[in-house]
N, C-alpha and C positions, 0 to 999 in steps of 0.2 A: 469526423466528430471525435471528441476525446474526452474521457474522464476517467477517474480513478475508479477501478472495479474492487480494489482491495483482495482481490483473488491472487495468490501467489502463482507464478507460471514458470517455475524452475524446472529444467528438463532433468530425465533420468530418474532412477529409483532410489535416491540418496537415502540413507536410513536416518532416523533422527537421533540427535545428539543432546547430550544431557550435561549441564555444567553446574557445579556447586561454587557457591559464594558465601563468605564469612562476614560478619558486620563491618562496616567502615565507620571510622569516627569523624569527629567535627571538622578536622582540617580537610579532609577529602569531601566531606558534605558541600563545604562553600564551593568548591570547584565543580563538582557535579552538579549543583543547583543551577549555575550558569550554562553548563553545556547542555542539561537535560530537559529543563522546564521551558515549555513553550509559552512565550509572552503573547497573549491576545493582542490583535491591532486595535487601536481605538476607532471603531469605525462610526460609533454614534454616542451621543451623550447618555450616561447611565439614569439620567433623570427622565429621559424620553422613554416611555413604554414601547417596546419592540412589537410590531403588528405582525399577526400569523403570515406564514409563507402565502402568497396567493395562488392556492391549489384549488383548481375548479374541476368539477366532476362532471363529465359528459356522458350522455347515455349511450355512446359508442363504446365506453370502456366495460359496458355490462355491469351486472351484479358483482359485489366483493367476494371472492372465493375465500374459502376457508384457509385461514394461515395459521401456523402453530404459535402458540405464546411462548415467551422467551423460556420459562420454565421446560417447556417440552423439548426445546433443544438439546438441553442437559439431561433429558430422561435416558435410562437404561433399562433394558427388561429385567425381569426378577432373575432369570438365570445369568444375565450379565452381572447383576449386582453381587448374586452369591460368589460367583468366581472371584470377585476381588474381596468381599468381606471375608471370606475363608482364609485368604493370603493375608489380610490385614490382622486377623485375630492372633494367627501364628506369628507374625512378625512383632506384634505388640508383646507377646509373651516374652519375645527376647530382648524388649526393652528399646526396640528401634524407633527413633521418633516418626511421627505419623507423615511428614512431607518426604521423609527419604523413603517410606514404606511405598508412597503414590510413585515416586521417582524409579524405584527399583521395580515394581511392577509393570510400568511403562516401558522401562528398559527391556525386561523380559517380553512383554506384549509387542513391542515395536520391532523385534527382530524380523517379523515378516510382514510389517507395515510398511507399505509402497507409497511413493508419491503418486497422487492424482489429482488432476486439476480441479475436480467438482468439489464443491462444498457440502458436506455432509452432516446429519446430525449425530449425536454421540452414539447412539444406538446403531446406526448405519456405519459410523466409521468403527465400531467395536467389531460388529459382525463382518464386515467386508475387509478389514485390515487395510484401509486405504484412506486417502483423502488429502487435501491441500494443508497448508499451515494453520488456516482457519479451523479446519476440522479437527486436526490435531489438538489445538487448543481447547475446543469445544469438549472433546473427549476427555482432555486432561481435567477440565472443570468438572465434568461429571464424576469421575473417580475421585477427585480431591473432594468433593462434598461429601461423599460417603465417608471419608476420614476425618471430616471436620477440620480441612485444612484451606486456608484462606488463598484466594487464587488472585494476582494481578495480571494485567496485560500491558504489553510494550510494543508501540508502533516503532518500527525500525527505520533509520534514516540510511538508506542504501540506494544503490543504482536501481532505478525503474526498470523492470522487465516488461517488454512490449509483445503484443500479439495482435494480429489483425484478422477480423471475419468481416468478408465484404467490405463495406464502407467504414466499419466501425474499428477504431483502433482502442484496443484496452492497455492500460497499464496497470502493473501488479504492485500491490503493497505487501510488506512482510511483517507480520504479528506474531509474537511468541508470549509464552505464558510464564508465570512466576508462581513458585510455590512458597509460602513463608512459613517458617518453623513456629508451630502452635504453642510449643513449649518454651520458647525463649523468654527469660526475664531479665532486663537489663540492670546492671549494678546502679546503685543509687548515686555513686560518685563518677559515673561515666556518661557522657553525651554520645549517644549512639545514632548514627546515620539511619540504619535500618536493621531489622531483625536477620538472622542467618535466612538465606534463600537458596532456591535451586532454580535454575533458569532451563525451561524445556524449549527446545529450538530444533527446527527442521533442518535449517541452513546457517549455522553459526558461521560468522566470519569475523577476522579482526578488522576488516576494513568497513564495517557498519558501526552505527552509533544508534543511541536511542534518541528517536525523535520527541516522543511524548509518551506519558502514560496514558492508558485508555480505560476509561470507566468500563462497568459491565453493559451499560446500557449503550455505550458507543459501540462495544464489542458485538451485542446483538444487532445493532443496526449494519454493522458490517455483513453480518448473514444474510440480511434481506436485500442489502444492495449488491451482494455477489449472485444471488439467486435472480435478482433483477436483470444483472448485467447478461447472465446466460440466457433469459428470455429475450432480451434486446438482440443478441446474436442470432437468435433463432426467428427474430422479427414479431415476436409474439408481443406486441406493445401493449395489448389489454393486460395480460398477465404481469408485464413489467410495471405498468403504471401501480398496481395495487401494491406489489412488493416494494418499490422505491418509496411509495405513500407510507407504507407501513415503518420502513426505515426511519424516517423523519419523525415518526412518533417516540422513537428511542433516542434520536439524535437530532433535536430541532435544529433547523437552518443550518445543517450540514452542508457544505458545499458540493461534496461529491454527489449527494441524493439531490440536491437542487439541479447541478448539471444534467443528471440523469434523466429527471422528470422534464427538462427542457428538450432533450433529445427526443423524449417519448413523445411530448405535445408536438414537435416539430414533423415528426414521422407520422402522426395522425392527422395532420394538416390543422393543426390550431397554434398559428404562427403567433398570434398575438398572447396567448398563454405562454408561449414558449419564451417571448420576448420579457414579458412581465418577471419571470422567474430568473432571467438572466440580471435584469435590472435590481430586482429585489436581493438576489445573491451578492451582488457588487456592493450592496449598501449595508447590509447586515452581515455577511458571512466573514469569517476570518481568514480564509484563505481565497484570494481574488484571482491570482495568477491564470489558473486553468480555466475560471469563469470567463476572464477577459479573452483568453485565446478562442474559447468556444464561440462567445457572443461574436468576436471578430470574424470569425468563418461564417457565423450565422448571416451577419449582415452582408458579407462579400456574396454567399450563396442568393441572397434576395437583391443584388446588384445595388446595394447601398453603399457604394465604395467611399464616398467622403466619411461618412460614419465610421465605416470600419478602419480607416486611417487614423481618424482620431483615437479609436481602441487601441490601436497600434502604437501611437504614441504614449498612451497611459501605460503599455506593458513595458515600453522602453525605459520609463521612468521609475518603475517598481525597484525598490532596493531590496532584492531576494539574496541572501547569502549563500543558500545553498546552490551548488553548482549543477547538481542533479536536476532541479527544476527548471533550470535553463537548457539544460541537455535535452531533456523531454521537448522543450519548446521547439529547439534546433532541428531534432529528428522529425518532429511533424512537418515543420516547414520543409525540409528537404524531401520528406515523402510526397508533398504537394509541389515538389520542383519549384519552391520559391527560395532560389539560391542565395540570393542577397540577404534575406531575412535569417536564413539558416546560417549564414556566415557570420553574421552578426551576433546570433546566439553562442554559436561555437566560440567565437571571439571572447564573448563574456564568461563562459566555461573557463577559457584559459586565463583570463584575467583574475577570476575567483580561485581557480585551483589550477595553477601553472605544474603542479606536481602530478595531475593525472593525465593518462593518455588519451581519454576520449574526446577532448576538445581538438587536439591535433590530429586525432584519426578523421573526425567529422570534417575539419578544414581540408584534409587531403582529398578527401571524396569529392568536396566541390571543386577544388583545383582541377581534378581529374575530369569532371563533368564540363569545365570550362574549358578543357583543352590545355591546361597549363601543367603537363606531366612533370617539368622540372619542379615545379613549386610542390606538387603533390608528393614527389620523392622526399624532398626537404620535410614536408609535413610528417610523412609516415616514419621518417627517421627520428623525428623529435618524439612522435607517440612511442616508437620502440624503446627509445630511451627511457620513458617515464613508465613503462609496463614494470609491474612487480610480480608478475607469474609468468612461468615458462610458457605456458599455453597461449596467453596473448601476445608474449614476444616472438613466438613461431609464427603466429598469425600476421603481424606486422612484417616479419621478415618475408612471408609469401606474398604479400601485398607489394612489398618492394621488388621482389623478384619478377612478379607478373609486370609491373611497370616497366621494369628493365626491359623484359621481352617484348612489351608493347612498343617501346621506343625504338629497338631495334628493327621491328617488322614495319614501322611507319617511317 
């Protein structure tokens, strides 16, 4: 089972990093719009009213628990508020812009802020000085609101990070927050792309790009999906159901939430409900690759192999330009020992992004599993050529050395 849990799963105690950016002008605007704005897929005629997702409530789920409102996620205690407002008043007396004051406060505050995979509210993240990237963005929002600074959110397009608990595979998405200068006024004779801004990011990297801007409602939806993912990992499907359902209220027809609910239904024994959600999601949601992948696995688990084959053919026909989406599919197929399918997807990664090492490295694994050590060596050599950091290059070199030792012993 596979879905996006939106939770960051980066290792280590990396300190948060802060970047400042100045306004971009019209000539750059045109380039960025093509690269950064996500164009929705036309899944149905806009003249047809979209029905609500087929969510059925069963008595087995129990009564709905008390869940925090969106505003409660960003609440701070009176003591925590005072800690910042005193700093804010002092810095304002020096004429420092409000969004820089928030940034400077977070910089000092985050010296002891450690990465922690759990998703926390602003109050808990402040008190414990820990949390994942979503927690940091929630805390940033809470502090920014005290300074009347507008906050935006960006979902980053970067290599997915995987974790596995039992039979459940999690993929992580990375989100970062933006603080806009509240005092900026554009000149009347200038067309400006955006106000001066500061980016607050846990794991900045030059090899990631903006996938899409995220609304505050979508951002809140991520919080509930993260908590639901934790509940699923603990096999608390009742709790997970209510949390995933709550996330849909903030982001209707979100493909990740629909995926999650389908998984919950299947594990609770409601196979018909699970299939209805997969079919609904494929008809109305904007992202269908993971829905198709999960639906294919669902059909295979229920021995509906001909239907699963048809879904696999649909997956093959998807024109998804993001190589990491196909890398995710390849890694999943490899984990299930479906070598032919995995190789097909790794080749698609290579076709879309021949400059990345990931596709070649995956191909090498498959060749080794098939006993083709010479081909595996060729693929690993190619992967090594395409690495851009010393750590990965050393890893590829170690794999080549291990292959040479294996050949000499066999």
